[in-house]
Steps between C-alpha positions, in 0.01 A plus 500: 500500500793733550570485123138575405496795746827637355356464149181677603686796649713531191199496262304745713785750531511521117128574468449868408121519443169330591518260203841372592399459862190296387724269303708439810182427703378251246842328483535456876134495625302386193347161421822360362732652760735315730272559799177383326665188361641404838170566674341230273743238643407557865220235516748235395747571782508372854344713768839615631639596164171653385489725802858628451479548127163670527635740756804584283297548187249735673789697648663536160165597341447772764853633439434519126163680551646755741792577267270541198263727693786717616636526147157607369470764782840642415414526132175677574670742743771582241228574243341757726818701560707618204873500574646848557767607252713737712681621190182651348427868551235592755150602400444878483284668769285644225352362179749694298873501582614823682841635578582648841380847601660741740298602812405870516728548803788339309435728206516804727827376663655437158408851392624640831838338460531638151413852600735507801793335331471757219536771770816331636349321804635167617262224608575357846353199684426499870394237760129434549559404861646816657632585846336769706796734486512530119124498460426759776782622721743604229214687328427723802229273642609377847278256687294773664452710182133539405587478131533127546123485528480621139633165388297210649775248549529125506767360728688168477511482883256723689692463825824618342401719204854500360412341166202580280374473141609841365226763497679690230818465291634817659707287735752461221585871517736481792634156392600641164644824638726307735645297214520765226641852469297782341401593237250226421152448368313175583157345504409211726201296372333228700202367692405664827263379774244694706247372754211663314154392397452446129270726301488652151805720569697315775668161546707325768778452241591712203793598279693816579765700322738687735728765343804662650726768357798641696764744384634852542246779452196273456184717556123485512499630139689188397250287688199663338645499150602131528163388622309695239718349222458147636123517557427656161715240326313221666149633502509728194588866442143611552473357853408760764736487800503688823731526803358529850688583816523200732705351780744211504759462780783422256450799265484873557322665328256223408235481239252260333447453127148461359385425148152566363305189425137513364453851637639422843848536651664172588806486717807352331743519792719721714827688454726758656854611572696238701509606860852596619484241780427225251812606299702486828367152573621398156851643565452798268584862598184709468708818486649387173230283346124516467252276333133411436299187533166386372284195499176387341290191438540296179133400507395862539674576175332209335159618620548841342683385189240231410189646650451217754232586760575238759853420611403143595436413137876487457519194723187313387557212258296649215716434202268660243484816711878522557590427139320808373780730620 
C-alpha cells in the first residue's frame, strides 16, 4: 500500500485543474481502482485477514478522499484571488491619469523663496523644538513678561517649561547673530505651533516666514521699502497695503502689515526695528549696527493670493478643491 499511496500523491500533485483531479479520483477510487478490486476479495478471506485488510483499505480510501478534497479547495481558492504582480504600476486615484499638483501653501512658499533670493536673502533652517531662552528670553520676553500671553504656548514638560514647540521662527534671530557677523539678510521659514482654537482665520499650527536684516545704517525706511516690494511681488502690484503701529517686545518701533482682501483688511504679520537688547543678546553692538525683523503666515498669503475664505480648507483632503490653484 505504500507504493500505491506514493503513486497517488505523485499523480495528484501534477493535477492542475478539476478535470485532472477527477482523473486521479477515478484511477484511485473508481470501480477499477486498487481499493475497489481489493474490497471485492474480502469475503474470501479469513475473519482475521478480512478485518485487517478492510481496515487498511478504508484508511487508504479516507486518505485519498481528504487529499482530493483539499486539492479541490485550493484550486477554488486560487481562482477567487488573482495573483498580485508587484511589478505592475498602481491604479490611478482617478479615472484619468493625473500628475502631481503643488499645494497652495507650497506654491506660496516657492514664490516666497524666489522673491527673497532675488533680493539677496539667504534661507535658513531652525529647530521646531526650541528652548525657552531662544524662543522668549533672548527676544525680551522673560518669564514674567505679559507678552508671553500673546502666544498661547504648548510645552514639552509643563513642570519644567524649558523646551517647547516653537511659537514663532523668531528664535533663530539670536542663534544666527551669534554665529554670523553683519551685514546679513535671512529668512527663516517653518511650521510654528500655538495653543489656539481653530476657526476660519486661525489654526494651532501654521507656516511662518521670519525675516532678519542687520547691517550699518539700516533704518525704518529700509524696512518699509523692503516689505512693500516683497508683498507687491507676491500678491500683485495693485494690492493695497497699510502699516499700523503695534507692539512686540523684540522690536522698537513695531508695526503690523495688513493687506486688503475682499474689501476688508487682513493682517499679514508683524515687523519692526530689532530691539537693541536683542542685538546685544546676539553678540552684536547696537551702537554700530541696526536691523529690522518681520514675520508673517504662509497660509495668510495663500488666503489673499487665491481668494480662500476659510483657512481650514488648506488642510482638508479635498483634492479637486486644492488642485484649482
